[in-house]
C-alpha positions as a Markdown table, in Angstrom:
| # | Residue | x | y | z |
|---|---|---|---|---|
| 1 | Unk | -45.0 | 13.1 | 63.5 |
| 2 | Unk | -41.5 | 11.8 | 64.3 |
| 3 | Unk | -41.4 | 8.1 | 64.9 |
| 4 | Unk | -38.6 | 7.3 | 67.5 |
| 5 | Unk | -37.1 | 3.9 | 68.1 |
| 6 | Unk | -35.5 | 3.8 | 71.5 |
| 7 | Unk | -35.6 | 0.3 | 72.7 |
| 8 | Unk | -34.4 | -3.0 | 71.4 |
| 9 | Unk | -37.9 | -4.4 | 71.3 |
| 10 | Unk | -39.1 | -1.4 | 69.2 |
| 11 | Unk | -36.2 | -1.9 | 66.8 |
| 12 | Unk | -36.9 | -5.7 | 66.6 |
| 13 | Unk | -40.5 | -4.9 | 65.7 |
| 14 | Unk | -39.4 | -2.4 | 63.1 |
| 15 | Unk | -36.8 | -4.7 | 61.6 |
| 16 | Unk | -39.5 | -7.5 | 61.3 |
| 17 | Unk | -41.9 | -5.1 | 59.6 |
| 18 | Unk | -39.1 | -4.1 | 57.0 |
| 19 | Unk | -38.0 | -7.7 | 56.0 |
| 20 | Unk | -38.8 | -8.5 | 52.5 |
| 21 | Unk | -38.8 | -4.8 | 51.3 |
| 22 | Unk | -36.9 | -4.2 | 48.1 |
| 23 | Unk | -35.2 | -1.0 | 49.4 |
| 24 | Unk | -34.2 | 0.8 | 52.6 |
| 25 | Unk | -32.9 | 4.4 | 53.0 |
| 26 | Unk | -30.2 | 4.9 | 55.6 |
| 27 | Unk | -28.3 | 7.8 | 57.1 |
| 28 | Unk | -26.5 | 8.6 | 60.4 |
| 29 | Unk | -25.6 | 11.5 | 62.5 |
| 30 | Unk | -22.5 | 11.6 | 64.6 |
| 31 | Unk | -20.9 | 13.9 | 67.1 |
| 32 | Unk | -17.4 | 14.2 | 65.5 |
| 33 | Unk | -17.4 | 18.0 | 65.6 |
| 34 | Unk | -18.1 | 18.1 | 69.3 |
| 35 | Unk | -16.3 | 15.2 | 70.9 |
| 36 | Unk | -12.8 | 14.0 | 70.8 |
| 37 | Unk | -14.0 | 10.4 | 70.4 |
| 38 | Unk | -16.9 | 10.4 | 67.9 |
| 39 | Unk | -19.8 | 8.0 | 68.0 |
| 40 | Unk | -22.9 | 7.5 | 65.9 |
| 41 | Unk | -25.7 | 9.4 | 67.7 |
| 42 | Unk | -28.6 | 8.8 | 65.4 |
| 43 | Unk | -29.6 | 6.3 | 62.7 |
| 44 | Unk | -32.3 | 7.3 | 60.3 |
| 45 | Unk | -34.2 | 4.6 | 58.5 |
| 46 | Unk | -36.5 | 5.3 | 55.6 |
| 47 | Unk | -38.9 | 3.6 | 53.2 |
| 48 | Unk | -41.2 | 5.1 | 50.6 |
| 49 | Unk | -44.0 | 5.7 | 53.2 |
| 50 | Unk | -41.9 | 7.4 | 55.9 |
| 51 | Unk | -39.0 | 7.1 | 58.3 |
| 52 | Unk | -37.9 | 6.4 | 61.8 |
| 53 | Unk | -35.2 | 7.9 | 64.0 |
| 54 | Unk | -33.3 | 5.1 | 65.9 |
| 55 | Unk | -31.6 | 6.3 | 69.0 |
| 56 | Unk | -28.4 | 4.4 | 69.7 |
| 57 | Unk | -27.7 | 6.6 | 72.8 |
| 58 | Unk | -30.9 | 5.3 | 74.6 |
| 59 | Unk | -29.1 | 2.2 | 75.8 |
| 60 | Unk | -30.9 | -0.4 | 73.5 |
| 61 | Unk | -29.1 | -2.7 | 71.2 |
| 62 | Unk | -29.1 | -2.0 | 67.5 |
| 63 | Unk | -28.4 | -5.6 | 66.6 |
| 64 | Unk | -31.9 | -6.1 | 65.1 |
| 65 | Unk | -30.7 | -3.9 | 62.1 |
| 66 | Unk | -27.8 | -6.3 | 61.4 |
| 67 | Unk | -29.7 | -8.8 | 59.2 |
| 68 | Unk | -31.4 | -6.1 | 57.2 |
| 69 | Unk | -28.1 | -4.4 | 56.5 |
| 70 | Unk | -26.4 | -7.7 | 55.5 |
| 71 | Unk | -29.3 | -8.8 | 53.2 |
| 72 | Unk | -28.1 | -8.7 | 49.7 |
| 73 | Unk | -31.7 | -8.9 | 48.4 |
| 74 | Unk | -32.6 | -5.6 | 49.9 |
| 75 | Unk | -31.0 | -2.4 | 48.5 |
| 76 | Unk | -29.7 | -0.1 | 51.1 |
| 77 | Unk | -29.7 | 3.5 | 49.7 |
| 78 | Unk | -27.4 | 6.0 | 51.2 |
| 79 | Unk | -25.9 | 9.3 | 50.0 |
| 80 | Unk | -22.1 | 9.5 | 50.6 |
| 81 | Unk | -22.2 | 6.0 | 52.1 |
| 82 | Unk | -18.5 | 5.7 | 53.0 |
| 83 | Unk | -18.7 | 7.6 | 56.3 |
| 84 | Unk | -22.1 | 6.0 | 57.4 |
| 85 | Unk | -20.9 | 2.6 | 56.6 |
| 86 | Unk | -17.5 | 3.1 | 58.3 |
| 87 | Unk | -19.0 | 4.4 | 61.5 |
| 88 | Unk | -21.8 | 1.8 | 61.7 |
| 89 | Unk | -19.2 | -1.0 | 61.2 |
| 90 | Unk | -16.9 | 0.6 | 63.9 |
| 91 | Unk | -19.6 | 1.3 | 66.5 |
| 92 | Unk | -21.9 | -1.7 | 66.0 |
| 93 | Unk | -20.0 | -4.3 | 63.9 |
| 94 | Unk | -22.5 | -4.3 | 61.1 |
| 95 | Unk | -21.8 | -6.0 | 57.8 |
| 96 | Unk | -23.3 | -4.6 | 54.6 |
| 97 | Unk | -24.5 | -6.0 | 51.3 |
| 98 | Unk | -26.7 | -4.5 | 48.6 |
| 99 | Unk | -25.5 | -0.9 | 48.9 |
| 100 | Unk | -26.5 | 1.9 | 46.5 |
| 101 | Unk | -24.8 | 5.2 | 47.0 |
| 102 | Unk | -26.6 | 8.0 | 45.3 |
| 103 | Unk | -23.6 | 10.1 | 45.3 |
| 104 | Unk | -21.6 | 7.6 | 43.3 |
| 105 | Unk | -24.6 | 7.2 | 41.0 |
| 106 | Unk | -24.7 | 10.9 | 40.4 |
| 107 | Unk | -20.9 | 11.0 | 39.7 |
| 108 | Unk | -21.2 | 8.1 | 37.2 |
| 109 | Unk | -24.1 | 9.9 | 35.4 |
| 110 | Unk | -21.8 | 13.0 | 35.0 |
| 111 | Unk | -24.2 | 15.2 | 37.0 |
| 112 | Unk | -22.8 | 18.7 | 37.6 |
| 113 | Unk | -23.7 | 18.6 | 41.3 |
| 114 | Unk | -23.6 | 15.5 | 43.4 |
| 115 | Unk | -24.5 | 16.7 | 46.9 |
| 116 | Unk | -27.9 | 15.5 | 48.3 |
| 117 | Unk | -29.2 | 19.0 | 48.6 |
| 118 | Unk | -28.4 | 19.7 | 45.0 |
| 119 | Unk | -29.8 | 16.4 | 43.7 |
| 120 | Unk | -33.1 | 16.8 | 45.4 |
| 121 | Unk | -33.4 | 20.4 | 44.2 |
| 122 | Unk | -32.6 | 19.3 | 40.6 |
| 123 | Unk | -34.6 | 16.1 | 40.5 |
| 124 | Unk | -37.6 | 16.8 | 42.5 |
| 125 | Unk | -37.6 | 20.6 | 43.2 |
| 126 | Unk | -37.2 | 19.9 | 46.9 |
| 127 | Unk | -35.3 | 22.4 | 49.1 |
| 128 | Unk | -33.4 | 20.5 | 51.7 |
| 129 | Unk | -32.1 | 22.6 | 54.6 |
| 130 | Unk | -28.7 | 21.8 | 56.1 |
| 131 | Unk | -28.9 | 24.1 | 59.1 |
| 132 | Unk | -28.6 | 21.2 | 61.6 |
| 133 | Unk | -25.8 | 19.4 | 59.8 |
| 134 | Unk | -23.1 | 20.6 | 62.3 |
| 135 | Unk | -25.2 | 20.3 | 65.5 |
| 136 | Unk | -24.1 | 18.2 | 68.5 |
| 137 | Unk | -26.2 | 15.1 | 67.9 |
| 138 | Unk | -25.2 | 13.6 | 71.2 |
| 139 | Unk | -27.5 | 16.1 | 73.0 |
| 140 | Unk | -30.9 | 15.0 | 74.0 |
| 141 | Unk | -33.7 | 15.8 | 73.5 |
| 142 | Unk | -33.4 | 16.8 | 69.8 |
| 143 | Unk | -35.2 | 19.8 | 68.7 |
| 144 | Unk | -38.1 | 19.5 | 66.2 |
| 145 | Unk | -35.8 | 21.2 | 63.7 |
| 146 | Unk | -33.1 | 18.6 | 64.2 |
| 147 | Unk | -35.7 | 15.8 | 63.9 |
| 148 | Unk | -37.0 | 17.2 | 60.7 |
| 149 | Unk | -33.5 | 17.6 | 59.3 |
| 150 | Unk | -32.6 | 14.0 | 60.1 |
| 151 | Unk | -35.7 | 12.6 | 58.6 |
| 152 | Unk | -35.4 | 14.7 | 55.5 |
| 153 | Unk | -32.1 | 13.1 | 54.7 |
| 154 | Unk | -33.9 | 9.7 | 54.2 |
| 155 | Unk | -37.4 | 10.8 | 53.1 |
| 156 | Unk | -36.6 | 11.1 | 49.4 |
| 157 | Unk | -33.6 | 8.7 | 49.0 |
| 158 | Unk | -35.6 | 5.8 | 47.6 |
| 159 | Unk | -37.3 | 8.0 | 45.0 |
| 160 | Unk | -33.9 | 9.4 | 44.1 |
| 161 | Unk | -32.4 | 5.8 | 43.9 |
| 162 | Unk | -35.2 | 4.8 | 41.5 |
| 163 | Unk | -34.7 | 7.8 | 39.3 |
| 164 | Unk | -30.9 | 7.6 | 39.1 |
| 165 | Unk | -31.0 | 3.7 | 38.7 |
| 166 | Unk | -33.3 | 4.0 | 35.8 |
| 167 | Unk | -30.8 | 6.5 | 34.1 |
| 168 | Unk | -27.9 | 4.3 | 34.9 |
| 169 | Unk | -29.6 | 1.3 | 33.3 |
| 170 | Unk | -30.2 | 3.4 | 30.1 |
| 171 | Unk | -26.6 | 4.6 | 30.2 |
| 172 | Unk | -25.3 | 1.0 | 30.8 |
| 173 | Unk | -23.7 | 2.1 | 34.0 |
| 174 | Unk | -25.8 | 0.5 | 36.7 |
| 175 | Unk | -23.3 | -2.4 | 37.3 |
| 176 | Unk | -20.5 | 0.1 | 37.6 |
| 177 | Unk | -22.4 | 1.8 | 40.4 |
| 178 | Unk | -23.2 | -1.5 | 42.1 |
| 179 | Unk | -19.5 | -2.5 | 42.0 |
| 180 | Unk | -18.3 | 0.9 | 43.4 |
| 181 | Unk | -21.0 | 1.0 | 46.1 |
| 182 | Unk | -20.2 | -2.6 | 47.1 |
| 183 | Unk | -16.5 | -1.7 | 47.4 |
| 184 | Unk | -17.4 | 0.5 | 50.3 |
| 185 | Unk | -19.2 | -2.3 | 52.1 |
């Protein structure tokens, strides 16, 4: 079942429930392929137990996410974080700390394929579909296929982070990834 967050009150409640967690997966969907002036149309938030779709187009404020994103004690796990961070800063003024970019981690580990689809297939045997990647995310309601696609992008990010972070630690490169990920914040 897809868990939608459409109001500021719902987001405040979610943010309060996530405080103190060690890691949070994050992704966004925008409408850059369909509109001249792009905007963030969906924010996906995930933890080990599941995820939520946060709807910035519903009129509520996303400000309750701000303290979580700025908390250096909570790792924010993203894949290809530069675009997500840039658009979230631009559209909502968020500040970021504690970023871990799984794409950067894969690159520092010298993995042959660093895309999320390839990493999930290689590391966990998970087939991630990208059929909704270029959809117009500003259109509502989203289809069940779009909802599943959006949630899939955050569902396995924390497990991927844990696996890659352990390998980085063994290789003595964890700090490199921390520094490179922080540079994008």
